[in-house]
C-alpha positions in Angstrom: 18.0 -13.4 -3.3 14.2 -11.8 -3.7 12.0 -10.4 -0.6 9.4 -12.6 0.5 5.2 -11.0 0.3 5.3 -11.3 3.7 8.3 -8.4 4.0 7.7 -6.4 1.5 4.5 -5.8 3.0 5.2 -5.0 6.6 8.1 -3.3 5.0 4.9 -1.0 3.6 3.2 0.1 6.2 5.9 0.6 8.6 7.2 3.6 5.4 3.6 4.5 5.1 3.6 4.8 9.1 6.1 6.9 9.4 4.7 9.3 7.2 2.1 9.6 9.8 -0.8 8.2 7.3 -3.7 7.9 8.7 -6.5 4.4 8.8 -3.2 1.9 7.9 -5.1 -2.0 7.2 -2.5 -4.7 5.3 -5.0 -7.5 3.9 -4.0 -10.9 2.9 -5.6 -11.7 -0.4 -3.3 -15.6 -0.8 -6.6 -17.9 -1.7 -8.8 -15.1 -2.6 -7.3 -13.3 -5.4 -4.4 -13.9 -8.3 -3.7 -10.4 -8.2 -1.9 -10.1 -5.2 -0.5 -11.7 -2.3 -1.9 -8.2 0.1 -2.9 -5.5 -0.3 -1.7 -2.5 2.0 -4.3 0.7 2.0 -3.9 4.0 3.6 -5.4 7.4 3.5 -3.4 10.4 3.5 -4.5 14.5 4.8 -3.3 15.8 1.4 -1.9 15.6 -2.1 1.4 16.5 -0.5 1.4 13.8 2.4 0.3 11.0 -0.5 3.0 11.8 -2.3 5.6 11.7 0.7 4.2 8.1 1.3 4.4 7.1 -2.0 7.7 8.3 -2.3 9.4 6.6 0.9 7.3 3.7 0.1 9.4 3.4 -3.1 12.4 3.9 -1.5 12.2 1.8 1.0 11.4 -1.2 -1.3 14.4 -0.7 -3.3 17.0 -0.3 -0.3 15.2 -4.0 1.3 15.7 -5.1 -3.0 12.1 -5.0 -3.8 10.9 -4.9 -7.3 8.7 -1.8 -7.9 6.8 -2.4 -10.9 5.1 0.8 -11.4 3.3 3.6 -9.8 -0.1 5.2 -11.2 -1.8 8.0 -10.1 1.3 10.2 -8.2 0.4 13.9 -10.3 -3.5 13.9 -9.2 -2.4 12.5 -6.2 -5.7 11.0 -4.9 -5.4 7.0 -5.3 -1.7 6.5 -5.9 -1.3 2.8 -6.6 2.1 0.9 -6.2 2.8 -2.2 -8.1 5.4 -4.0 -5.4 5.1 -7.3 -7.3 2.8 -9.7 -4.6 2.5 -7.0 -3.0 0.1 -4.2 -4.0 -0.4 -0.6 -2.0 -3.1 1.8 -1.9 -2.4 5.1 -0.8 -5.3 7.8 -1.0 -6.6 11.0 -0.4 -8.6 11.1 2.3 -11.8 12.3 0.3 -10.8 9.6 -2.3 -10.8 6.4 0.8 -13.5 6.6 2.3 -15.8 6.9 -1.7 -13.5 4.2 -3.4 -14.2 1.8 0.2 -11.6 -1.1 -1.0 -11.9 -2.7 2.2 -15.4 -3.4 1.2 -14.5 -4.9 -2.0 -11.8 -7.2 -0.4 -14.0 -8.0 3.2 -13.6 -11.7 2.9 -9.5 -10.7 3.3 -7.8 -12.0 6.6 -6.9 -7.9 8.1 -3.2 -9.1 9.1 -1.9 -7.7 12.1 1.2 -5.3 11.7 4.6 -4.8 13.9 
């Protein structure tokens, strides 16, 4: 049985929080974009922390029965995209998050209250 997108989103937020990700934001893109139902955006303060956040999100998603469709950017660890199907996780290095500011690009999306 497939895991619901909102459950995967909450799981990604919790995994990022466990690894001390900073400024975690979940955006509800349903009705706004066909790309995904949710974006989770966060950042780490070092390449090592970014990689640890991504690794834990991948591990937690797989343990819950979610499918990791792809991970891009892990080598440089400056902006890592984790494709969990209906949930896309963006894990930035602090400097890149400020530069790209993708929350601004999706400003019409609702911010999801996470547990």
